[in-house]
KEKE-3310 file (N, C-alpha, C; in steps of 0.2 Angstrom, whole numbers, plus 5000, padded with zeros to 4 digits):
npx = (5017:5014:5021:5035:5045:5058:5073:5074:5065:5054:5043:5044:5036:5036:5029:5027:5034:5029:5039:5045:5035:5035:5048:5046:5036:5044:5053:5046:5045:5055:5070:5073:5080:5075:5079:5079:5077:5085:5092:5096:5102:5096:5086:5080:5076:5065:5059:5047:5042:5033:5017:5010:5001)
npy = (4912:4927:4939:4938:4944:4945:4950:4961:4968:4961:4948:4930:4925:4934:4945:4962:4971:4984:4993:4993:4998:5011:5016:5015:5025:5036:5036:5040:5054:5060:5069:5082:5095:5106:5122:5126:5138:5143:5137:5125:5116:5104:5101:5095:5098:5095:5097:5094:5095:5088:5081:5069:5054)
npz = (5027:5019:5021:5027:5034:5031:5024:5010:4995:4990:4993:4996:4986:4976:4978:4979:4993:5006:5007:4994:4986:4991:4987:4973:4972:4975:4965:4955:4957:4949:4943:4945:4955:4967:4975:4992:5006:5021:5036:5048:5061:5065:5056:5040:5023:5009:4992:4980:4963:4956:4953:4964:4961)
capx = (5016:5016:5026:5039:5049:5065:5076:5072:5059:5049:5042:5046:5032:5037:5024:5031:5033:5027:5045:5046:5030:5038:5054:5042:5033:5050:5056:5041:5046:5060:5077:5074:5082:5073:5082:5076:5080:5085:5097:5095:5106:5093:5080:5082:5069:5065:5054:5046:5038:5029:5011:5009:4994)
capy = (4919:4931:4944:4934:4949:4944:4956:4962:4972:4957:4942:4924:4923:4939:4951:4968:4973:4991:4997:4993:5003:5018:5017:5016:5032:5041:5036:5044:5061:5063:5070:5089:5097:5113:5125:5129:5143:5142:5133:5123:5110:5097:5100:5094:5099:5093:5100:5091:5099:5083:5079:5062:5052)
capz = (5028:5013:5022:5032:5038:5029:5020:5003:4993:4987:4997:4993:4981:4971:4979:4982:5000:5006:5005:4987:4984:4993:4982:4967:4972:4975:4958:4951:4958:4944:4945:4946:4962:4969:4980:4998:5010:5028:5039:5055:5062:5065:5051:5033:5020:5002:4988:4974:4959:4953:4957:4965:4959)
cpx = (5018:5021:5030:5043:5056:5067:5074:5066:5053:5049:5045:5042:5032:5032:5028:5029:5031:5033:5046:5041:5032:5044:5051:5039:5039:5053:5052:5042:5051:5066:5078:5075:5080:5077:5077:5080:5080:5090:5096:5098:5103:5087:5083:5075:5070:5059:5053:5041:5033:5023:5011:5002:4993)
cpy = (4923:4936:4942:4938:4948:4950:4956:4966:4968:4951:4936:4922:4929:4945:4956:4970:4981:4995:4998:4998:5010:5020:5018:5023:5037:5041:5040:5052:5064:5065:5078:5091:5104:5115:5127:5134:5141:5137:5131:5117:5103:5096:5100:5095:5096:5096:5096:5095:5094:5081:5071:5060:5045)
cpz = (5022:5015:5028:5036:5037:5026:5013:5001:4991:4992:4993:4987:4975:4972:4982:4989:5000:5004:4998:4984:4985:4988:4975:4966:4972:4969:4954:4951:4953:4947:4946:4954:4963:4975:4986:5002:5017:5030:5046:5056:5063:5061:5044:5029:5012:4999:4982:4970:4955:4957:4958:4964:4963)
residu = (MET:PRO:PHE:HIS:GLY:GLY:PHE:GLY:LEU:MET:ASN:LEU:HIS:GLY:VAL:ALA:LYS:PRO:ALA:TYR:ARG:ALA:PHE:GLU:MET:LEU:HIS:GLY:LEU:GLY:THR:GLU:ILE:LEU:SER:THR:GLN:GLY:ASN:HIS:PRO:THR:VAL:ASP:SER:GLY:VAL:CYS:ALA:THR:GLU:ILE:ARG)
# end
């Protein structure tokens, strides 16, 4: 089975799992932090200024 359900970001054969691709995409957003306004005890927000392709 290529995606055996074990821990890790790669399978036993070196194929990237979906979580690996998600981290890869987030890495592409860069390091710039933009401010947001508002305050609510149960809501968090995030803003990115980079175009995702």
